[in-house]
C-alpha positions, -999 to 999 in steps of 0.1 A, spaced: -48 136 147 -62 119 116 -55 117 79 -84 107 56 -76 83 28 -112 82 16 -144 102 17 -161 85 46 -192 106 42 -200 87 10 -185 53 19 -208 25 28 -184 15 56 -148 23 64 -121 12 88 -101 35 111 -65 23 119 -50 38 150 -13 41 145 -8 51 181 -22 17 192 -1 -1 167 31 16 179 21 8 215 16 -28 206 50 -30 188 67 -15 218 50 -38 243 61 -68 224 97 -57 220 99 -48 256 88 -83 266 111 -102 242 146 -115 250 167 -85 238 186 -109 215 154 -119 196 141 -99 167 105 -91 161 93 -104 127 61 -86 120 35 -108 102 18 -86 77 1 -113 55 -35 -109 43 -30 -71 40 -17 -70 76 -49 -89 88 -71 -63 71 -52 -33 86 -33 -23 54 1 -39 48 18 -8 34 6 13 64 16 -13 90 49 -21 74 59 16 72 48 22 108 67 -8 121 98 1 102 97 36 117 97 18 151 129 0 142 113 -33 129 134 -47 101 120 -81 95 86 -90 81 68 -122 72 42 -127 44 24 -157 29 27 -151 -8 51 -134 -33 27 -106 -42 25 -96 -5 63 -96 -4 64 -72 -33 39 -49 -15 61 -48 16 93 -43 -4 78 -13 -22 67 1 12 100 -6 31 129 -9 6 154 -20 32 133 -46 50 142 -83 54 112 -101 40 104 -138 44 77 -155 24 66 -183 48 44 -200 22 56 -222 -7 66 -196 -33 65 -209 -69 99 -213 -86 88 -187 -112 92 -161 -84 129 -169 -78 144 -144 -102 124 -116 -86 133 -128 -51 170 -127 -60 167 -93 -75 147 -78 -47 164 -96 -18 134 -115 -7 139 -147 14 118 -178 6 107 -208 27 119 -242 14 88 -263 21 102 -298 13 130 -313 -7 111 -313 -40 103 -276 -35 139 -268 -25 152 -285 -57 128 -265 -78 139 -233 -62 176 -243 -67 171 -250 -104 153 -217 -109 181 -198 -91 208 -215 -112 189 -206 -143 187 -170 -131 225 -171 -125 223 -164 -88 214 -178 -53 182 -174 -35 180 -169 2 159 -196 20 148 -207 54 140 -244 59 104 -249 71 99 -279 93 65 -295 99 67 -305 136 30 -312 140 10 -285 120 4 -311 93 8 -285 65 38 -271 47 73 -281 57 99 -309 59 83 -338 79 100 -338 113 105 -376 112 129 -373 83 138 -336 83 172 -340 99 184 -358 68 162 -342 41 166 -306 53 203 -312 54 204 -318 17 195 -282 12 232 -275 18 241 -295 -13 220 -273 -36 242 -246 -50 214 -222 -59 202 -219 -23 217 -197 4 203 -214 35 201 -188 62 174 -200 87 152 -227 100 117 -224 115 85 -242 124 49 -233 131 27 -243 160 -7 -260 155 -18 -251 191 -4 -232 220 -22 -232 253 4 -220 278 -6 -248 302 14 -276 317 4 -300 289 9 -275 261 10 -295 228 35 -270 214 61 -284 238 61 -316 218 66 -297 186 96 -279 200 111 -312 211 108 -324 175 122 -291 162 155 -291 181 171 -322 165 164 -309 130 180 -276 139 211 -294 153 214 -316 123 210 -288 98 235 -265 116 260 -293 120 259 -299 83 261 -262 76 290 -257 100 273 -225 113 244 -211 132 212 -205 114 185 -179 122 160 -199 143 124 -189 148 92 -206 160 69 -185 181 36 -171 169 16 -146 190 4 -172 216 39 -187 220 53 -152 224 28 -146 252 34 -178 272 69 -192 262 97 -167 266 122 -196 264 112 -199 227 121 -164 216 152 -179 199 166 -155 172 132 -141 162 95 -144 169 66 -140 144 36 -123 161 6 -118 140 -28 -112 156 -12 -98 188 3 -69 168 -33 -59 159 -46 -62 195 -61 -96 199 -50 -127 220 -30 -106 244 -56 -83 261 -56 -99 295 -31 -87 322 -21 -123 330 2 -126 300 37 -115 293 25 -84 275 -7 -67 266 -18 -52 233 -50 -34 223 -71 -33 191 -58 -12 163 -88 -12 140 -123 1 142 -150 -5 115 -178 19 111 -208 27 89 -238 50 88 -275 46 95 -293 47 61 -328 48 76 -346 47 110 -381 32 111 -405 34 141 -424 1 138 -452 -16 158 -452 -49 174 -456 -78 150 -434 -61 123 -414 -87 102 -377 -79 95 -355 -89 66 -354 -119 43 -376 -148 52 -390 -126 81 -369 -146 106 -375 -119 132 -408 -103 142 -408 -74 167 -424 -83 200 -431 -46 208 -429 -12 192 -393 -1 186 -370 18 163 -352 -2 137 -319 12 122 -309 0 88 -271 2 84 -253 7 51 -231 -25 53 -237 -62 49 -219 -94 40 -205 -79 8 -186 -56 30 -173 -84 53 -201 -85 80 -206 -122 82 -241 -136 74 -236 -159 104 -242 -128 126 -278 -127 115 -299 -124 147 -266 -127 168 -245 -97 161 -242 -65 182 -236 -30 167 -231 3 185 -256 30 179 -259 62 199 -233 48 224 -254 17 231 -251 -20 222 -279 -28 198 -288 -63 186 -288 -72 149 -323 -83 139 -333 -106 110 -309 -117 82 -277 -99 74 -281 -91 37 -256 -83 10 -256 -45 16 -276 -39 48 -279 -48 85 -310 -41 105 -305 -34 142 -330 -27 171 -321 7 184 -348 5 211 -381 23 215 -365 54 231 -337 57 205 -327 92 195 -309 84 163 -314 95 127 -303 86 91 -267 97 86 -256 90 122 -225 69 127 -227 32 137 -199 10 149 -195 -26 137 -161 -32 155 -148 -7 180 -159 18 206 -187 44 208 -193 63 240 -190 39 268 -199 9 247 -176 -16 229 -177 -45 205 -144 -59 194 -136 -85 168 -130 -113 193 -165 -109 208 -181 -105 175 -163 -136 162 -175 -157 191 -211 -146 183 -205 -158 147 -189 -191 157 -155 -181 142 -123 -163 151 -112 -127 150 -87 -135 122 -116 -142 98 -135 -111 106 -104 -89 103 -91 -104 71 -125 -101 55 -117 -64 55 -84 -68 37 -79 -46 7 -103 -20 20 -99 12 1 -120 33 25 -95 36 53 -90 64 77 -57 68 95 -59 78 132 -31 86 156 -46 85 191 -27 86 224 -29 54 244 
């Protein structure tokens, strides 16, 4: 079953989002979690390029009620999609957003004492209280109360009348799952802060720490909630050795603009960085780095044409990719080509493509965020 959101016949490239795969991933994660822990779906960066509105609505239909985003604008998008959701902005939201947060029931992260005081002042000016979770930096080296002093400083949040302190969380810099996992040290730093904050509050707070990798390898850290991101979308949990498995949700496709039968010695693309060693068929695809296909994939990438893996030749340009379809290729202009996904028996997924580019799947997928040419699929697992 499919529902077209755009005319893919005329689109330079488009993404296909498989809701069946997304639902399977959500169910796999929930089945693996401690039943007392809630799944907090991370839908920042337009749900990692998959479409935040689409993902949030699908997750809500599966019973997910908590979502995490990076910025206030993303929170507004999720609130419009899922009016009853519990939404947490895990970044340092500006105090100017506090009135909207109070009005729309959006929870904010308190990133440090100065930020907390600014949120408090804004809430009191608005005549209300804003819900917050204290963010503790236990080793990420980014946002949050420094763990060395957080037991005292985070506790001062309880003295700020404009803040309704509901939770406490941290974020891991690295999770390996091994015996010397550096995330263990971060959790050791986190617990004293939790204890101090809860002692001062006189009540239990909502505790959460695990990202996708921690969910996979550390069930003891499920706490009250977990925040899977990339695993929801099918990456980082594809091997059968982990606690759960997920599969890719998104495919990215384009069309062949031209097929050229060329001789040996034929130069390809800007700066002629590739010259054909033998006669072959070159397929020019209607996508390039302006569409999110990284220029770093020049001469390294793989695309799927006619159910075969075909190498990218020459420079990736702004609007075009040239691939070697092979001397025996039976392809023509207008045929579909796959940049991320499956065609016939061949596959190329974002993690493999990212490795070829020297980056990570997150970057490839989020380069597609905000895509207007999106086709919704609903395929059985």
